C-alpha positions as CSV (number, residue, x, y, z in Angstrom):
1,M,-0.1,0.5,0.1
2,T,1.1,3.3,-1.1
3,T,0.7,6.3,1.2
4,R,0.9,9.9,0.2
5,F,1.5,12.4,3.0
6,F,0.5,15.9,1.7
7,N,0.6,19.6,2.8
8,A,3.9,19.2,4.0
9,H,7.0,21.8,4.1
10,I,10.4,20.2,3.3
11,W,13.6,21.8,4.2
12,D,15.3,22.7,1.0
13,F,19.4,23.0,1.8
14,S,20.6,24.8,-1.3
15,A,18.1,27.4,-1.2
16,E,17.9,27.8,2.7
17,R,14.6,27.5,3.1
18,A,11.1,25.4,3.5
19,R,9.2,24.7,0.3
20,E,5.8,23.0,0.2
21,A,6.1,19.4,-0.4
22,Q,4.4,16.2,-0.9
23,L,6.0,12.3,-0.6
24,T,5.2,8.8,-0.8
25,E,5.8,5.9,0.9
26,E,5.5,1.9,0.7
27,S,6.9,-0.6,2.8
28,G,9.0,2.1,5.2
29,V,11.0,3.3,2.1
30,I,10.0,6.9,0.6
31,R,9.3,6.4,-3.2
32,A,8.4,9.7,-4.4
33,V,9.3,13.4,-3.4
34,S,7.8,16.1,-5.3
35,F,7.0,20.2,-4.8
36,D,4.2,20.0,-7.6
37,K,0.6,20.7,-6.9
38,E,-0.3,17.8,-8.8
39,P,-1.3,14.8,-6.3
40,L,1.3,11.3,-6.3
41,P,-0.4,8.6,-7.2
42,A,-0.8,6.9,-3.7
43,D,-3.5,4.3,-2.1
44,R,-4.2,6.9,1.1
45,S,-3.1,9.7,1.7
46,V,-2.3,12.1,4.9
47,D,-2.8,15.3,5.4
48,C,0.5,16.9,7.3
49,G,-1.5,20.1,8.0
50,G,1.3,22.7,6.4
51,R,3.7,21.3,8.8
52,L,7.8,21.2,8.5
53,L,8.4,17.5,7.4
54,L,11.9,16.4,8.4
55,S,13.8,13.1,8.6
56,G,13.7,11.8,11.6
57,F,16.3,12.8,13.8
58,V,19.7,11.3,15.3
59,D,21.5,11.3,18.9
60,S,24.8,10.6,17.9
61,H,26.0,9.8,21.8
62,M,24.0,8.3,24.7
63,H,23.1,6.2,27.0
64,L,20.0,3.9,27.3
65,P,17.9,3.6,29.2
66,G,18.7,7.2,30.0
67,S,18.0,8.0,33.5
68,Q,14.5,5.8,33.4
69,L,16.1,3.0,35.4
70,Y,16.8,5.3,38.4
71,R,13.8,7.4,38.5
72,R,11.7,4.5,38.5
73,H,12.8,2.3,40.5
74,G,16.0,4.1,42.0
75,V,16.9,7.5,43.5
76,Y,17.0,10.0,40.9
77,L,19.0,13.4,42.3
78,M,19.0,15.9,39.2
79,E,16.3,17.7,40.4
80,C,18.2,18.6,43.6
81,T,20.4,21.5,43.7
82,T,21.3,21.3,47.6
83,L,22.8,19.1,50.5
84,A,19.7,19.5,52.4
85,E,17.6,18.7,49.0
86,Y,19.8,15.3,48.1
87,Q,19.1,14.0,51.8
88,R,15.4,14.9,51.6
89,A,15.4,13.0,48.5
90,L,17.0,9.8,49.9
91,L,15.7,9.6,53.5
92,P,12.6,7.4,52.6
93,H,14.7,5.1,51.3
94,R,16.1,4.3,55.0
95,N,14.2,1.1,55.5
96,D,14.5,0.0,52.0
97,Q,15.9,-3.5,51.6
98,G,18.9,-5.2,49.4
99,F,20.3,-2.3,47.9
100,L,19.9,1.9,47.5
101,R,20.8,3.1,44.2
102,G,21.0,6.9,43.1
103,F,21.8,9.0,40.2
104,G,22.8,12.5,39.4
105,W,24.4,14.2,42.3
106,N,26.1,17.4,40.5
107,Q,29.9,18.2,41.3
108,Q,29.1,22.4,41.4
109,V,27.3,21.4,44.2
110,F,30.2,19.8,46.4
111,Q,32.8,22.3,44.9
112,E,30.4,25.8,46.0
113,D,30.8,24.1,49.3
114,P,33.6,21.8,50.2
115,A,32.3,20.2,53.5
116,A,29.3,19.3,51.9
117,L,30.8,15.9,50.2
118,A,31.8,14.5,53.9
119,Q,28.2,15.3,55.6
120,L,27.1,13.8,52.5
121,R,29.2,10.7,53.4
122,R,28.1,10.8,57.0
123,F,24.7,10.7,56.3
124,L,24.8,8.0,54.2
125,D,26.8,6.3,57.1
126,E,24.3,6.9,59.4
127,T,21.5,6.7,57.8
128,F,22.0,3.4,55.8
129,P,24.4,1.4,58.4
130,Q,23.5,-1.8,56.8
131,L,22.1,-1.1,53.4
132,P,24.5,-1.0,50.6
133,V,24.5,2.7,49.2
134,A,26.0,4.1,45.6
135,L,25.3,7.6,44.1
136,F,26.3,8.2,40.6
137,S,27.0,11.7,39.5
138,D,25.4,13.5,36.9
139,D,27.9,12.1,34.0
140,Y,28.2,8.9,35.6
141,H,32.3,9.8,35.8
142,S,32.1,9.3,40.0
143,C,30.2,7.6,42.3
144,L,29.7,7.9,46.2
145,C,29.6,5.1,48.3
146,N,28.7,4.0,51.9
147,A,31.0,2.3,54.5
148,C,28.4,-0.7,54.1
149,L,28.9,-0.8,50.0
150,L,32.4,0.1,50.3
151,R,33.2,-3.3,52.7
152,Q,30.9,-5.5,50.3
153,A,33.1,-4.4,47.5
154,E,36.6,-4.9,48.9
155,E,37.7,-7.6,46.9
156,F,36.5,-5.7,43.5
157,L,38.3,-2.7,45.5
158,P,41.7,-3.4,46.6
159,A,41.3,-1.3,50.0
160,Q,44.3,0.7,49.8
161,T,43.1,2.5,47.4
162,L,39.7,3.1,48.4
163,P,39.6,6.9,49.1
164,E,38.7,7.8,52.5
165,D,35.8,10.1,51.2
166,G,33.9,7.3,49.5
167,L,34.2,9.1,46.3
168,L,35.2,6.6,43.8
169,T,36.4,7.8,40.1
170,E,37.0,6.8,36.5
171,R,38.5,3.0,36.4
172,M,37.0,2.8,40.1
173,V,33.8,3.3,38.6
174,F,34.2,1.3,36.1
175,A,35.6,-2.4,38.7
176,L,32.2,-1.3,40.7
177,M,30.0,-1.7,38.1
178,D,31.9,-4.5,36.5
179,G,32.3,-6.5,39.3
180,Y,29.7,-6.3,42.2
181,P,26.3,-7.7,41.2
182,P,24.0,-5.9,44.0
183,L,24.3,-3.0,41.2
184,A,22.3,-4.6,38.6
185,F,18.5,-4.4,38.2
186,A,15.6,-6.9,37.5
187,R,14.7,-7.7,34.0
188,Q,11.6,-6.2,34.3
189,D,12.9,-3.0,35.6
190,V,15.0,-2.3,33.0
191,E,12.5,-3.0,29.8
192,D,9.9,-0.7,31.7
193,A,13.2,1.9,31.7
194,L,13.9,0.6,27.9
195,L,10.4,1.9,27.0
196,A,10.1,4.8,29.1
197,C,13.2,6.2,27.4
198,Q,12.1,5.5,23.8
199,E,8.8,7.2,24.3
200,L,11.0,10.2,25.3
201,Y,13.0,9.8,22.1
202,L,10.2,9.3,20.3
203,S,8.2,12.2,21.6
204,R,11.0,14.5,20.5
205,G,11.2,13.3,17.0
206,I,14.3,10.7,17.6
207,T,14.4,7.8,15.4
208,A,17.8,6.7,15.6
209,V,20.7,7.0,18.5
210,Q,24.4,5.5,19.0
211,S,24.1,3.9,22.6
212,L,27.4,3.6,24.2
213,M,27.6,2.1,27.4
214,A,24.4,1.4,29.4
215,I,23.1,2.9,32.4
216,G,22.4,1.2,35.4
217,M,23.0,-2.5,33.8
218,E,26.1,-4.6,31.7
219,D,26.1,-3.7,27.8
220,E,24.9,-7.1,27.3
221,T,21.7,-7.1,29.4
222,C,21.0,-3.7,27.4
223,L,21.1,-5.2,24.4
224,D,19.1,-8.7,25.4
225,A,16.3,-6.5,26.4
226,V,16.3,-3.9,23.7
227,C,16.1,-7.4,21.3
228,G,13.6,-9.3,23.2
229,L,11.2,-5.5,23.1
230,A,12.0,-5.7,19.2
231,E,10.8,-9.2,18.5
232,R,7.5,-8.5,20.7
233,G,7.3,-5.4,18.4
234,E,7.2,-3.0,21.2
235,W,10.6,-1.0,20.2
236,H,10.6,1.1,17.1
237,L,14.3,3.1,17.4
238,H,17.3,2.5,15.7
239,V,20.3,1.6,17.6
240,N,24.0,1.2,17.0
241,F,25.4,-0.9,20.0
242,A,28.7,-1.1,21.7
243,V,31.2,-2.8,23.6
244,T,33.2,-1.2,26.1
245,A,36.6,-1.5,26.1
246,H,39.3,-0.2,29.0
247,P,43.0,-0.1,29.1
248,G,44.7,-3.2,29.7
249,S,41.7,-5.2,28.7
250,S,42.7,-7.9,25.3
251,P,41.5,-6.2,22.3
252,R,41.2,-9.9,21.1
253,K,38.8,-10.7,23.7
254,V,36.9,-7.3,23.0
255,L,36.4,-8.3,19.0
256,D,35.1,-11.8,20.2
257,T,32.7,-10.2,22.8
258,L,31.9,-7.8,19.4
259,R,31.5,-10.9,17.1
260,A,29.4,-12.9,19.4
261,R,26.8,-10.0,20.1
262,Q,26.2,-8.8,16.3
263,R,24.7,-12.6,16.0
264,R,21.8,-10.4,17.8
265,Q,21.7,-7.7,15.2
266,G,18.2,-7.1,13.4
267,P,16.6,-4.4,11.4
268,L,16.3,-2.1,14.4
269,V,19.7,-3.0,16.1
270,R,23.5,-3.4,14.6
271,L,27.0,-3.4,16.7
272,D,30.2,-2.3,14.9
273,T,31.3,-0.2,17.1
274,V,34.1,0.1,20.6
275,K,34.0,2.6,23.3
276,I,36.9,3.3,25.2
277,Y,37.6,6.6,27.6
278,A,40.6,8.7,26.7
279,D,40.2,10.6,29.7
280,G,37.7,11.5,32.3
281,V,35.7,15.1,33.1
282,V,36.5,18.5,34.3
283,D,34.5,18.4,37.2
284,N,36.4,15.9,39.2
285,A,39.3,17.1,37.6
286,S,40.2,13.9,36.2
287,A,40.1,15.1,32.3
288,F,43.9,15.2,30.6
289,L,44.5,18.9,29.7
290,L,47.9,20.4,27.6
291,K,48.1,23.4,30.5
292,P,47.4,22.7,34.7
293,Y,43.7,23.5,35.8
294,S,43.3,27.2,36.4
295,D,42.7,25.7,40.5
296,C,45.8,24.4,40.9
297,R,45.1,20.2,40.5
298,G,47.0,19.4,38.1
299,R,46.9,18.5,34.4
300,G,44.8,14.8,35.0
301,I,46.4,11.9,34.0
302,P,45.9,10.0,30.7
303,I,44.2,7.0,30.9
304,W,46.2,4.7,28.6
305,E,49.8,4.0,28.7
306,E,52.2,5.1,26.2
307,G,51.9,3.2,22.9
308,E,48.9,0.9,24.2
309,L,46.6,3.5,22.8
310,E,47.9,3.4,19.0
311,R,48.0,-0.4,19.3
312,F,44.3,-0.7,20.5
313,C,43.2,1.4,17.5
314,T,45.5,-0.1,15.2
315,F,44.1,-3.5,16.0
316,F,40.5,-2.5,15.4
317,D,40.8,-0.1,13.0
318,R,42.6,-3.5,10.8
319,E,39.6,-5.0,12.0
320,G,37.0,-2.7,9.9
321,V,35.3,-1.9,13.5
322,Q,34.0,1.9,14.4
323,I,36.2,3.3,17.7
324,H,34.0,5.8,19.3
325,V,36.0,7.5,22.1
326,H,35.2,9.8,24.9
327,V,37.1,13.1,25.0
328,I,37.3,15.9,27.3
329,G,40.5,17.6,27.5
330,D,42.8,18.8,25.3
331,G,45.6,16.7,26.0
332,A,43.5,14.0,25.3
333,A,42.1,15.3,22.1
334,E,46.0,15.4,21.0
335,E,46.9,12.1,22.2
336,I,44.2,9.9,20.7
337,T,44.2,12.0,17.0
338,W,47.8,11.0,16.8
339,A,46.9,7.3,18.0
340,L,44.0,7.4,15.0
341,E,46.6,9.1,12.4
342,R,49.2,6.7,13.1
343,A,46.8,3.6,13.4
344,M,45.0,4.2,10.0
345,A,48.3,5.0,8.7
346,Q,49.9,1.7,9.0
347,N,46.1,-0.5,7.9
348,G,47.1,1.9,4.6
349,R,44.1,4.5,5.1
350,V,43.7,7.9,4.5
351,R,40.3,8.5,5.0
352,N,38.0,7.7,8.4
353,E,36.4,4.8,6.3
354,N,35.4,3.4,9.7
355,R,33.9,6.4,11.0
356,H,35.4,6.7,13.9
357,V,34.1,9.3,16.5
358,L,35.4,11.4,19.2
359,A,32.9,12.3,21.3
360,H,32.4,15.7,23.3
361,C,35.5,17.5,22.5
362,Q,35.4,20.2,25.3
363,L,38.8,21.9,24.1
364,V,40.8,21.0,21.3
365,D,43.6,22.5,20.1
366,E,45.0,24.2,16.7
367,A,47.0,20.6,15.8
368,A,43.9,18.1,17.3
369,A,41.4,20.5,15.0
370,E,43.6,20.0,12.1
371,R,44.3,16.5,12.0
372,M,40.4,15.5,13.1
373,G,39.4,17.4,10.1
374,R,42.1,15.8,7.4
375,L,41.7,12.9,8.5
376,G,37.8,13.3,8.1
377,L,37.0,12.1,12.3
378,Y,33.7,12.5,13.7
379,A,33.1,14.9,16.2
380,A,30.3,13.9,18.3
381,L,29.0,16.9,20.4
382,Q,26.2,17.6,23.1
383,P,24.8,21.3,22.2
384,F,23.2,21.5,25.3
385,W,26.3,22.1,27.3
386,F,27.8,24.7,24.6
387,P,28.4,28.6,26.8
388,G,25.4,30.1,26.1
389,K,24.3,33.1,28.0
390,R,26.8,32.1,30.5
391,V,30.0,30.0,31.5
392,Y,28.9,26.2,33.7
393,G,30.4,27.4,36.9
394,V,32.9,24.5,37.3
395,D,34.4,24.6,33.7
396,A,35.1,28.7,35.0
397,E,37.2,28.0,38.2
398,R,38.6,25.1,36.5
399,L,39.6,26.0,32.9
400,G,39.6,30.1,33.6
401,D,39.4,31.7,30.3
402,R,39.6,28.3,28.2
403,A,36.0,27.9,29.3
404,E,35.4,30.1,26.7
405,A,36.4,27.7,24.0
406,C,35.1,24.8,25.1
407,Y,33.4,22.7,22.6
408,P,34.4,24.2,19.3
409,C,32.1,23.4,16.7
410,A,31.4,25.4,13.8
411,S,35.9,25.8,13.4
412,L,35.9,21.6,13.6
413,L,33.5,21.6,10.7
414,E,35.4,24.2,8.8
415,R,38.6,21.9,9.2
416,G,36.7,19.1,7.5
417,A,35.3,17.2,10.7
418,V,32.0,15.2,10.3
419,V,29.7,17.3,13.2
420,T,27.4,15.3,15.2
421,L,25.0,16.6,17.4
422,G,23.7,14.7,20.6
423,S,22.7,14.7,24.1
424,D,24.8,12.4,26.2
425,L,21.5,11.1,27.9
426,P,21.2,10.8,31.2
427,V,23.5,14.2,31.4
428,T,21.0,16.1,29.5
429,P,18.4,15.3,30.4
430,D,15.9,16.0,27.6
431,P,17.9,15.4,24.8
432,S,15.3,17.2,22.4
433,P,16.9,17.9,18.8
434,L,14.9,21.4,18.4
435,V,16.2,22.4,21.5
436,G,20.1,21.4,20.7
437,M,20.1,23.0,17.6
438,A,18.9,26.5,18.9
439,C,21.6,26.0,21.6
440,A,24.3,25.3,18.7
441,M,22.7,28.5,16.4
442,N,22.7,30.7,19.6
443,R,26.1,29.8,21.8
444,R,28.1,32.6,23.7
445,K,30.4,32.6,21.0
446,E,29.4,34.1,17.5
447,E,32.1,32.3,15.5
448,E,31.6,28.6,16.5
449,R,27.3,29.3,15.9
450,L,25.8,27.2,13.5
451,S,23.4,28.0,10.8
452,F,20.0,26.1,10.6
453,S,21.1,23.6,7.8
454,Q,24.2,23.3,9.6
455,A,22.7,22.2,13.0
456,L,19.7,20.0,10.9
457,E,22.6,18.0,8.9
458,A,24.2,17.5,11.8
459,Y,21.3,16.0,13.6
460,T,20.1,13.8,10.1
461,A,22.3,13.2,7.5
462,A,25.5,13.2,9.5
463,G,24.0,11.4,12.1
464,M,23.0,8.9,10.2
465,R,26.6,8.8,8.6
466,Q,27.9,8.2,11.8
467,L,26.0,5.1,12.2
468,G,26.6,3.4,9.3
469,Q,23.2,3.7,7.9
470,G,23.9,7.4,5.6
471,D,22.6,5.5,2.3
472,E,19.4,3.7,4.1
473,A,18.4,7.0,6.0
474,G,18.9,10.5,7.2
475,I,17.0,12.5,4.5
476,I,13.9,12.8,2.4
477,A,14.4,11.2,-1.0
478,P,13.5,8.3,-2.7
479,G,14.8,5.1,-1.8
480,Y,15.6,6.1,1.8
481,R,13.7,5.1,5.0
482,A,10.5,6.8,5.8
483,D,11.9,7.7,9.2
484,F,10.5,11.6,9.5
485,V,9.2,13.6,11.9
486,L,6.1,16.5,11.3
487,V,7.0,19.8,13.3
488,D,4.7,22.0,14.8
489,G,5.5,25.9,14.3
490,A,7.4,26.1,11.7
491,S,7.2,29.2,9.6
492,E,9.7,31.5,7.4
493,D,11.4,32.2,11.2
494,F,14.5,29.8,11.6
495,S,16.0,32.1,14.1
496,A,17.1,30.1,17.2
497,D,14.4,31.1,19.3
498,A,12.0,30.0,16.5
499,V,13.3,26.6,16.7
500,A,13.4,26.8,19.8
501,R,9.9,26.9,20.5
502,M,9.0,24.3,17.4
503,K,7.3,20.9,19.1
504,V,7.1,17.7,17.2
505,A,3.4,16.8,16.2
506,R,4.4,13.2,15.0
507,T,7.2,10.7,14.7
508,Y,7.1,8.2,11.9
509,V,9.4,5.1,11.5
510,G,9.3,3.0,8.3
511,G,6.3,5.2,7.6
512,Q,4.6,3.8,10.4
513,C,3.8,6.7,12.9
514,V,4.9,5.8,16.4
515,Y,4.5,9.1,18.4
516,E,1.5,11.8,17.8
517,R,1.1,14.9,20.2
518,E,-2.1,15.1,18.9
519,A,-5.0,13.2,16.9
520,C,-3.4,12.0,13.3
521,A,-5.5,13.7,11.1
522,P,-8.3,11.7,9.1
523,E,-6.7,9.6,6.4
524,D,-8.2,9.5,2.2
């Protein structure tokens, strides 16, 4: 059956404007697009109500199922802004059984009051003397644990390395998540959280995501749950999963894990990515910088040993596997771009055939930016974090004047890097691409602002190329997947303020309406 979508407006990238258009869809694929008035032949029709019709959005870097496990089956702290609010949110759980998991505390609370961290740790020990408690920060790079949990986790976290304040960072966080079974949520809770996360994404017009390390569970558990939901017809998002690797991991074992999980691939689920961390975050001074932090905390420490990162990259580039790298500091950007350049050269590659990705790129020096452009590396940025009317407080304190230069966007694009945009959900609670586009168009530093077309490209066609599906979806054209979104509020005004006010009316995946904010117009 052929369906005609008419009375729509499609963005014309060459003319930089929206044009009235119609298209037809059959079997989940766009068959024809026309800007003429003469109706395209079809078996049925859908009136788009004059709305803007855009290709489905892509979130180029996120973590399933976002914060939903903690919102629904743990303690959600992102709405708390003071120590007292953290304590009030935790108190109702003092009689819980088994394990208490929390997520969302913000480093800035403890930055503003140095005594607050010790006070919260003391509160946890006194309030939960027999209940293990793990509270993850809003960037998931730090975890505050009570004494009860640390006693139970000694075999995973050697006692001589345990910090007195109970605050774990980077490698110790990953060791805890990998080795401590009580952190796991029940399967029904996982599926419930995944469906809630999917509902959020579809309501924002997002039809495809690159999901990195799962939040609140092992990666394989998340993959298995998504595949189960897809088999039951309850899952609609296209997902590109990754296998997470850390320094010291055997590349061959990581590859074997990836190949084994690839057997679960299907129309909605793909795996061709390994995720690594080049450094930490500015918030806890674990990002690796070229110059010292402004508050005299050194430069941070590289996560990888000299030579190990290059060997790792060479192995996976040779195997045709995408490498997706967490990169925050300019020191880390320098290391990973050098490692990828040498790896690709050893494998006889001049360009980025395997779509390697540098995520975040908070600070990038001129040499690393040039290298990213020359190699055609992907830069998966989070526009919600771009400096807007003000600079994030911790960044300003720890980076000084460098905070104004955070997250180069237009300059990376100009040098030839492929810029994609996303949310890093749950770090950004609302992943709305329309809001993200507005942030990219209206950032503090004018020379780093994107145009509407550039921001839309980053959220659609470029994002699909990063996911390895650029020849299947990402643009409104015949032969491409009928994944698209209808947006209210479109007019002649495509300024940042106007884009921020736009709302998703409907989301289609494979030509099927999977989200509607209001009843669909009658079909004829």
